[in-house]
C-alpha positions in Angstrom: 124.7 154.0 114.4 127.4 152.8 116.8 125.9 154.5 119.9 125.2 152.0 122.6 121.9 153.7 123.5 119.1 154.8 121.2 115.9 156.6 122.0 113.5 154.2 120.2 109.7 154.3 120.5 108.0 150.8 120.1 104.7 150.7 118.3 103.9 147.1 119.4 105.6 144.5 121.6 104.5 140.9 122.1 106.5 138.4 124.1 106.4 134.7 124.7 108.1 133.1 127.7 109.1 129.4 127.6 109.2 127.6 130.9 110.3 123.9 130.9 109.3 121.4 133.5 109.2 117.7 134.1 106.0 115.6 134.6 105.3 112.0 135.5 104.6 109.7 132.6 102.1 107.7 134.6 100.1 110.8 135.2 100.0 112.0 131.6 96.4 110.9 131.0 95.2 112.6 134.1 97.1 115.8 133.1 95.5 115.8 129.7 92.0 115.4 131.3 92.8 118.3 133.6 93.8 120.5 130.7 90.5 119.8 129.0 88.6 120.5 132.2 90.3 123.9 132.5 89.2 124.9 128.9 92.5 124.2 127.1 92.1 123.3 123.4 94.1 120.6 121.8 96.1 122.3 119.0 95.6 120.7 115.6 96.5 122.1 112.1 93.1 120.9 110.9 91.3 123.1 113.3 91.5 126.5 111.5 89.3 128.1 114.1 92.4 128.3 116.3 94.3 130.5 113.9 93.1 133.8 115.5 92.2 132.6 119.0 95.4 132.8 120.9 97.1 135.8 119.5 96.7 139.6 119.5 93.5 141.1 118.0 94.9 142.1 114.6 97.2 139.1 114.2 96.8 135.4 113.3 99.0 132.4 112.6 98.3 130.6 109.3 98.0 126.8 109.8 98.5 126.3 106.0 101.9 128.1 106.2 102.9 125.8 109.1 101.9 122.8 107.2 104.0 123.7 104.2 107.0 124.9 106.1 108.3 121.7 107.7 109.3 118.4 106.1 106.8 115.5 106.4 108.7 113.5 108.9 108.9 116.5 111.2 105.3 117.4 110.9 104.1 114.2 112.6 106.3 115.1 115.6 105.4 118.8 115.7 101.7 118.5 114.9 100.3 115.1 116.2 96.6 114.6 115.2 95.5 113.5 118.7 96.8 113.7 122.3 97.3 109.9 122.2 100.0 110.1 119.6 103.7 110.7 120.3 105.2 114.1 119.6 105.1 117.6 120.9 101.4 117.7 122.0 100.2 121.2 122.4 97.2 122.5 124.4 96.4 126.3 124.3 94.0 128.5 126.2 92.9 132.1 125.7 93.5 134.1 128.9 93.2 137.9 128.4 94.3 139.1 131.8 95.5 142.7 132.2 98.4 143.0 134.6 100.7 145.7 135.8 104.4 144.7 135.9 106.5 147.0 138.0 110.3 147.1 138.5 112.6 149.6 140.1 113.0 151.4 136.8 109.6 151.2 135.0 105.9 150.3 135.3 104.4 148.5 132.3 100.8 147.6 131.6 100.5 144.3 129.8 97.9 141.7 128.7 98.4 138.0 129.1 96.9 136.8 125.8 97.2 133.1 126.1 99.0 130.0 127.4 100.5 127.0 125.6 101.3 123.8 127.4 103.3 121.2 125.5 103.6 117.6 126.7 106.7 116.2 125.0 108.4 112.8 125.0 110.9 112.0 127.7 108.6 113.5 130.3 109.4 117.0 129.3 106.8 119.7 129.5 107.0 123.3 128.4 104.7 126.2 129.3 104.5 129.2 127.0 103.1 132.5 128.3 102.1 134.9 125.5 102.0 138.6 126.7 101.5 141.9 124.8 102.7 145.2 126.3 99.8 147.7 126.2 99.9 151.5 125.4 102.5 153.6 123.6 104.1 155.6 126.5 107.0 153.3 127.1 110.5 153.1 125.5 112.4 150.2 124.0 114.4 150.0 127.2 111.2 149.4 129.0 110.4 146.5 126.7 113.8 144.9 127.4 113.3 145.6 131.1 110.0 143.7 131.0 111.6 140.7 129.2 114.6 140.7 131.5 112.6 140.7 134.7 109.4 138.7 133.8 111.6 135.7 132.7 113.0 135.4 136.3 110.9 132.9 138.1 112.8 133.0 141.4 114.8 136.2 142.0 118.1 135.4 143.6 120.5 138.2 142.5 120.2 141.7 144.0 119.4 143.3 140.6 116.5 140.8 140.1 114.6 141.7 143.3 111.9 144.3 143.4 109.7 143.2 140.4 106.0 142.8 141.2 102.9 141.7 139.3 99.5 143.2 140.1 96.3 141.6 138.9 92.9 142.6 140.2 94.4 144.4 143.3 96.4 141.4 144.2 100.2 141.7 144.1 102.7 138.9 143.5 106.4 139.3 144.4 107.5 136.3 142.3 106.6 135.4 138.7 106.3 131.8 139.7 103.6 132.7 142.3 101.6 134.5 139.7 101.9 131.5 137.3 101.0 128.8 139.7 98.5 130.7 141.8 96.6 132.4 139.1 97.3 131.2 135.5 97.7 127.4 136.1 97.0 126.5 139.7 95.8 123.0 138.6 99.2 122.2 137.1 101.2 122.1 140.3 100.5 118.5 141.4 101.5 117.1 138.0 105.0 118.8 137.9 107.8 116.7 139.3 110.2 118.3 141.7 113.5 116.8 140.5 115.7 118.4 143.2 115.2 118.8 146.9 117.0 122.2 146.9 114.9 123.9 144.2 112.7 126.7 145.3 110.2 126.8 142.5 108.1 124.1 140.9 109.4 122.2 138.0 113.1 122.8 138.7 115.3 120.8 136.3 118.8 120.2 137.8 120.3 119.9 134.3 118.8 123.2 133.0 118.9 126.9 133.7 115.9 126.7 136.0 115.5 130.2 137.4 114.8 132.0 134.1 112.5 131.4 131.1 113.5 131.7 127.5 112.1 134.7 125.7 110.7 135.0 122.2 109.7 138.6 121.3 108.3 140.6 118.4 108.7 144.4 118.5 107.9 147.0 115.9 109.5 150.4 116.4 109.2 153.8 114.7 110.8 154.3 111.3 112.8 157.4 112.2 116.3 155.8 112.5 118.0 152.4 111.8 118.7 150.0 114.6 122.2 150.4 116.0 124.6 147.7 116.8 124.4 148.6 120.5 120.7 148.1 120.5 121.0 144.7 118.9 123.7 143.7 121.4 121.5 144.9 124.4 118.6 143.0 123.0 120.6 139.8 122.8 122.0 140.2 126.3 118.7 141.7 127.7 120.5 144.7 129.0 117.9 147.2 130.2 118.5 149.5 133.2 121.2 149.5 135.9 120.4 149.7 139.6 120.3 153.5 139.3 117.6 153.4 136.6 119.9 154.4 133.7 120.2 152.5 130.4 122.8 149.7 130.7 125.0 147.8 128.3 127.3 145.0 129.4 130.0 145.7 126.9 131.7 148.9 125.6 134.3 147.5 123.1 132.8 148.1 119.6 134.8 145.3 118.0 133.4 142.9 120.6 129.9 144.1 120.0 130.2 143.8 116.2 131.7 140.3 116.5 128.9 139.3 118.9 126.2 140.6 116.5 127.8 138.8 113.5 127.3 135.5 115.4 123.8 136.2 116.8 122.0 138.5 114.4 120.2 137.2 111.3 120.6 139.9 108.7 118.7 138.6 105.7 116.1 141.4 105.8 118.2 144.2 107.3 118.1 147.2 107.7 114.3 146.9 107.9 114.1 143.8 110.1 116.5 142.1 112.4 116.4 138.8 114.2 118.5 138.3 117.3 119.1 134.8 118.5 121.0 134.1 121.8 120.7 131.6 124.6 118.4 134.1 126.4 116.1 135.5 123.7 114.9 135.1 120.1 113.7 138.6 119.1 112.4 140.1 115.9 112.9 143.9 115.7 111.3 145.7 112.7 110.7 149.3 111.8 108.6 148.6 108.8 105.6 151.0 108.4 103.8 148.5 106.2 101.0 146.8 108.2 100.9 143.9 105.8 104.6 143.2 106.3 104.2 143.4 110.1 101.3 140.9 109.9 103.6 138.6 107.8 106.5 138.9 110.3 104.2 138.2 113.3 102.7 135.2 111.5 106.1 133.8 110.8 107.6 134.5 114.2 104.7 133.1 116.3 104.1 130.3 113.7 106.9 128.6 111.9 109.8 130.3 113.6 108.2 129.5 117.0 108.0 125.8 116.2 111.5 125.8 114.7 112.9 127.3 117.8 110.8 125.1 120.1 112.0 121.9 118.4 115.7 122.9 119.0 114.8 124.0 122.5 113.3 120.6 123.1 116.5 119.0 121.6 118.7 120.9 124.1 116.6 119.9 127.1 116.5 116.2 126.2 120.3 116.1 125.5 121.0 117.8 128.8 118.7 115.4 130.5 120.4 112.3 129.0 123.8 113.6 130.0 122.5 114.3 133.5 121.0 110.8 133.8 124.3 109.3 132.8 126.1 111.3 135.5 123.7 109.9 138.1 124.2 106.3 137.2 125.7 103.8 139.6 127.1 101.2 137.2 127.6 98.4 139.7 124.1 98.5 141.1 121.7 99.8 138.5 121.9 97.6 135.3 118.2 98.4 134.5 118.9 102.2 134.6 121.8 101.6 132.1 119.4 99.7 129.8 116.7 102.4 130.0 119.2 105.1 129.2 120.5 103.2 126.2 117.0 102.9 124.9 116.3 106.6 125.5 119.4 107.7 123.6 118.7 105.3 120.8 115.0 106.4 120.6 115.9 110.1 120.6 118.6 109.7 118.0 116.5 107.6 115.6 113.0 109.1 116.0 113.3 112.8 117.0 116.7 114.3 116.1 117.0 115.3 112.4 119.6 117.3 110.5 117.1 118.9 108.2 113.6 120.0 109.3 112.5 122.5 106.6 112.8 122.7 102.8 112.7 126.5 102.9 116.0 128.4 102.8 115.2 130.6 105.7 114.1 127.6 107.7 117.4 125.9 107.1 119.3 129.0 108.0 117.3 129.5 111.2 117.8 125.9 112.1 121.6 126.2 111.8 121.5 129.3 113.9 119.4 127.6 116.6 121.7 124.6 116.6 124.7 126.8 117.0 123.1 128.9 119.8 121.9 125.9 121.8 125.1 123.9 121.1 123.1 121.0 119.8 126.0 119.4 117.8 128.4 119.4 120.8 125.7 118.1 123.2 124.8 115.3 120.8 128.4 114.3 120.3 128.7 114.0 124.1 125.6 111.9 124.2 126.9 109.6 121.4 130.1 109.1 123.4 128.0 108.4 126.4 126.2 105.7 124.4 129.5 104.0 123.6 130.5 104.1 127.2 127.2 102.6 128.3 127.5 99.7 125.9 131.0 99.0 127.2 129.8 99.0 130.8 126.8 96.9 129.9 129.1 94.3 128.3 131.3 94.3 131.4 128.4 93.8 133.8 126.8 91.2 131.5 130.2 89.4 131.3 130.6 89.2 135.1 127.0 87.9 135.4 127.7 85.2 132.8 130.9 84.2 134.5 129.1 83.8 137.8 126.4 81.8 136.2 129.0 79.7 134.4 130.7 79.1 137.7 127.5 77.9 139.3 126.7 75.6 136.4 130.3 74.2 136.4 130.0 73.3 140.1 126.8 71.4 139.5 128.3 69.7 136.5 131.4 68.6 138.4 129.3 67.3 141.3 127.0 65.4 138.9 130.0 64.0 137.1 131.6 62.8 140.3 128.4 61.1 141.5 127.3 60.0 138.0 124.1 58.0 138.2 124.5 57.6 142.0 123.3 61.1 142.6 120.1 59.5 143.9 118.6 58.9 147.3 116.9 55.5 147.5 114.1 56.8 149.9 113.0 59.1 147.1 111.6 56.2 145.2 109.0 55.7 147.9 106.7 58.1 149.7 108.8 61.0 150.8 109.2 61.3 154.6 110.8 64.4 155.9 111.7 62.7 159.1 114.0 60.4 157.2 116.3 63.3 156.4 118.0 63.0 159.8 119.1 59.5 158.9 120.8 60.5 155.6 124.5 59.7 155.2 127.0 62.4 154.2 126.7 61.7 150.5 123.0 61.6 150.7 123.0 65.0 152.3 125.2 66.3 149.5 122.8 64.8 146.9 119.8 66.3 148.7 121.3 69.8 148.8 122.5 69.6 145.2 119.2 68.5 143.9 117.1 70.9 145.9 119.3 73.9 145.2 119.5 73.1 141.6 115.8 73.0 141.2 115.4 76.2 143.1 118.0 78.0 141.0 116.6 76.8 137.8 113.1 78.0 138.7 114.3 81.4 139.9 116.4 81.9 136.7 113.4 81.1 134.6 111.0 83.4 136.5 113.6 86.2 136.4 114.1 85.8 132.7 110.4 85.8 132.0 109.9 88.9 134.3 112.6 90.8 132.5 111.2 89.9 129.1 107.7 91.2 130.0 109.1 94.3 131.7 111.2 95.2 128.7 108.3 94.8 126.3 106.0 97.0 128.5 108.7 99.6 128.9 109.4 99.8 125.1 105.7 100.2 124.4 105.4 103.2 126.9 108.7 104.8 125.6 107.6 104.7 122.0 
């Protein structure tokens, strides 16, 4: 049981890879049109025809189970009824492409089953690629090897190089090239490049942008129980070393056991294990009952998928808000401060909830996802950021009010000194600009005060009206 390596034969392995990106809000309608043009279906719980369309042949995801799993105020966010509503808007497409994924240690035949593209609030998009490993000649180490290398969009480390994807006699050296050249070539123009130094599309400077998050479902033979070493290797995605031998990144059994206690959900052990880390969410089962396997797959790619996805979205938004705060220049960009305050307030009030499911397992998984993604600590940091933003906004507003008060005081003093004599007699007649050169000193002062006062009053009024209209339009687009 405590051996770090096991000879396990998988019966079935299906993986989902989550790739976050950023899109331009102004181009959202065009992006939705492009998804429809490329045969993506808008995902709706009412459309039960989609229950079997995007998954493996023998499996399906029950829409009725999804509808009953989440609390009502969460359902409207997870399952909007039309693309025009706010929430996690999902489009899905059946692909069925057979590929060969080759690394230095293994060659695995796979089938890309389908793709999900979520358009979320705060200009966050997430692509999910659903892949099933084909055949039964591979080991569990090969499954981990596939997850570990396919998630790498842009290989940078030495151990990440050498993986290739072959589809219809065409070979791709990078996963991102296969995605954007073959699976979704139309998506490239809509993805924002948020950093000049990123080498792949959709790079988010506040997120781990070289690797995708992995969700996997693996059934294995029923000959032996899953060891603690196998669970640890799954959570760490330890497959093979550079020499092609099975690899584990820890040897201390106490450390391994402590790690598993924090990251393994053991409600249905020893038959079924769930491993939740910041790299992977994996279900490993050696149940011989096909009905149980169907139920596990239904739950994992249905309700557990959405539970994970919601917290994954929480993490990305919280990191984005913290990053935007770090990029602010307080003395120059008052509008950016106001936008960030509105974004934090909107996220806290409309999208972030403590409870999302009435089911015991849903609540337990939710707590596990929050702990794994550090949601509470990230949210606490954003709450402190909000307080700092309000303080800075008050300081900037106070300075502006002081400047305005100074200007008004100057005009009040001048008007008080001149009293009713702040008048130029020639203004009672037809105004002649040539008469200005004959003004006396006091008439020049009166002329400048009157003209500048009128100009400042008009500019302040126009500026206030512009800000009012701009704020209303921005609030409508944000909500």
